[in-house]
N, C-alpha and C positions, 0 to 999 in steps of 0.2 A: 491570487496565488493559485497554482495548479499542483496537483499531486498525481501519483501513479500507483496503482495497486500491485501487489507482489505477483499476482497472476499475469498481469501484462508484462512486467519486467521479466518474469520467467519465460514467457512466450518469446520475448526478444532475444534470449540467449539459447533457446532450445530449438535447434534447426529442424527437429522433427515435428514441431508444433504446427498445426494447420494455420495458425495466425502469426507465424514467424515473420513474414515479410511486412505485414501491417504493423506488428508490434515494433519491429526493428526501425521502420520508417518513423513511427511516432516518437520513439526514444531518441533517434538521431535528431529529429526536429526540436524536441524539447531540451536536448543536451546543451543547446546554445542559449536557452532562456534563463534569465535571472529571476524568474517568477515561479520556480519549481521548489516544492517542499517535499522531502522524502522523510518518512518517519523511521525511527530505529525499529519499531515493530514490523514495518514492511521489510526492512533489511533482514531481520531475524527470520521472517517467514520465507523470504527468498533464499537465504543461506541454507535453511533446512531443506528446501526443495532441491536445490542443486547438490548439496552435500550427500544426499542419498546415493548419487552416482559418483561424485568426485569432490571430496573436501578441498582439494587443491584448486579446482575450478571455482568452487564456492568462494573461497578466500580471495581469489583473483578478481571475481566479479564484484564482490562487496567492496574491496579496496578501490577498484575503478570507480564505482558509483559514489563512494564517500569522498573520492578525490576530485570530483567535478567542482571546479571553483565557482561555478555559477549557481549551484544548487545549495539550498539550506537543508541540513540534516537536523531533524528535531525529535524531541521526545515530549511526552505529556508533562504538563506542569501540575503540581498538587496531586500526584498519583493516588495518594490514599483517599482524598476526598472524592476524586473521580471514581475510583473503584468501589467506594462505599455505595454510590448511586447505582452503579452497574450491578453490584451484588444484590442490592435490594430488588432490582428488576428480575434477576435470576431467581431469587427466593420466591418472588410473587408469581412468576410465570414459568419457571422450570426451563429456562433457555439452554440451548446446546452450546458447545464450545465455539462453533463458528459465529454464533450470535454475540457471544461475549467478546470475541476478538474484533468483530465489526464495530460493536458499540464503543470499545476503547479506542479503536482507530478513528472513528468519527469524531470523538471528543478531542483527540489530539489534532486532527485536521481543522476542526472549528477553532480551537485555541490559537492556531497559527494562520488563520484567515484564508483557508483554502475555499475557493468558490467553484473550482472545476477539478473533479476527481475521476481520472480515467480508470475504468475497471472492466473486468470481464464478467462481472455479476452485478450490473446496475440495479436490477430489481430488488436484490437483497438489501441494498443500501437505501433505496427509495422506500422500502417497506418499513424501515426504522426512522424515516423522516429526514434523510440526508439528501436534499434536493440537488446537491452539487454532483451527484453520481452521473457519469456520462459513459455510454457504451464505447469501449476502446476499439472494437472491431466492427462497427456498423458500416 
């Protein structure tokens, strides 16, 4: 299974992004694949980024992505158990919000069999042991 980070999706809809063309091409290629998993967490992050400028555009984009009949929209299973482990790590290491978000996303992706995760920040995911992170704009 393959997944896509919110930063890559945002670049695909933001014409001013320096990675717009690459991101758009990647999304168009993956839009026909039945091997794509998108997490609700990713959609929330994308909605938040777009809605800062236009809530209407944000709604339109999320509706479009959720409507792709080839993609699976997923959320984490056993959220309380998952978050207990993440919070223990936060308490022990004092991690920031971005790290908490990444750890939760990684667990959701692992639960759904993702082995390829296109992201604009692969080093951050590799640093927490998620080997499936692939640079989206290399």
